[in-house]
N, C-alpha and C positions, 0 to 999 in steps of 0.2 A: 504494500500500500504506500503510495506516495503522499507525503505530508508537505503541503505548501504553506508558506508564510501567509499571514493575513493580507499583506499587500498584494501578493500574487493572486490569492483567491479573489480579492476585490477587483483586480484588473481583469481576471477571467470572467467574473460575474457581470461586470459592466461592459465587456466586449472591447476594452481598450488594449488588452495584452497584444504584444507583437512577438512573433517567433523568429528565431534564427537557428542556425546549426553551426557546429564546429566539428572539425575532423582532425584528429591527431594520428599521424602515421609515424610509427617508431622504426624508421629505416635509419641509415647512416649517411648523412646526418638526418635527424628527425625533421618532419614537416608538420607545421601547425597552421591550419587554414580555418577561416570562419566566413559566413555569408553576410558580411557587412563591409563598411568602409573603415580604414585605419586598423588599429590593433585592438585586441582583446586579450586579457590575461585570465587563464584558467589553470588552477592548481600550480601556479608559478611559471607556466609556460606562456610565451607570447605568441598569439595567433595572428597571422596576417590576413587582412580582409581581402577576399577574392573579388569584391566589387558588389555593391548593393543590387546591381542588375543581374548578377550571376544567378543561375537557376540550378538547383540540385534536386534530384528526385530519388527516392528510395522505392524500389519495387520488391515485393516479397518473393520468396523462393520456397524451398522444401522445408517442411516443419516435421519434427519428430526424430530427426537424427541428432547426432552429438553437436552439430552446428546448424544454425539456421542461416540459409543463404539469402543475402540481400544484394541487390545490384544498385550501385550508386553512380549516377550520371551527373556530370557537371557541364554546363555550357555558359558562355558569356563571361568566363573567368578572365580577370585582368592578366595581361601577358607576363607581368613581373611575378605574380603569384603562381601562374602556371609553370614558370621556370623552376619552381621548387619541386615539381613532380617529375622525376626521372624514372621512367618505367623499369629500367634495369635494377634500380635501387629498391623499388617498391615490392617486388615479388616476395610473397610470404611474410611481409612485415606485419607486426601486430598493429591494430588500429583501434581507436575509440571514436565513436560518433556521438556527439552531444546534442541535446535539445536545449536551446536558450530561450528564456521568456523575459521580455522587456516590458517596461511601462509604456503607456501610450505615446510618450515623447520619443521612445526608442533610444534613450540615453542611459537609463538605469536598468541594469540587468537584475531582475527580480529572482531568477532561478536558473540554474545550469545543472543538468544531470546527464549522466551517460545513458544514451538510448540503446546502443548496441556496442558490443566488442567483437572483434574477429581478426581475420588476417586477409591481406590483399591476395587475390587470386587473379592474375592477369591472363 
């Protein structure tokens, strides 16, 4: 059960909450990206914004095995952020995919939680 702060619950209730996502890829060197502008810090790691116009989508996969397969697609990523993603370095790297909830202004992160953990399979 997820327990949210009162501020988060209020933003959800009044419909002002804004969502974003962050992706940590633990390759060498690690890559930290989020779907916003500028940087965001999560658990001490600095995430680079891939551009507020970037679109990321997660599609489901097999359920019931030891791992649940998801497909993550990114488009419209800022070229500087895309340069952090070198396919050869990514294969089998551990990842964390976060859900971020912001207030209606989009400036205050109310909540940030791990949505999925896994490994890159190119």
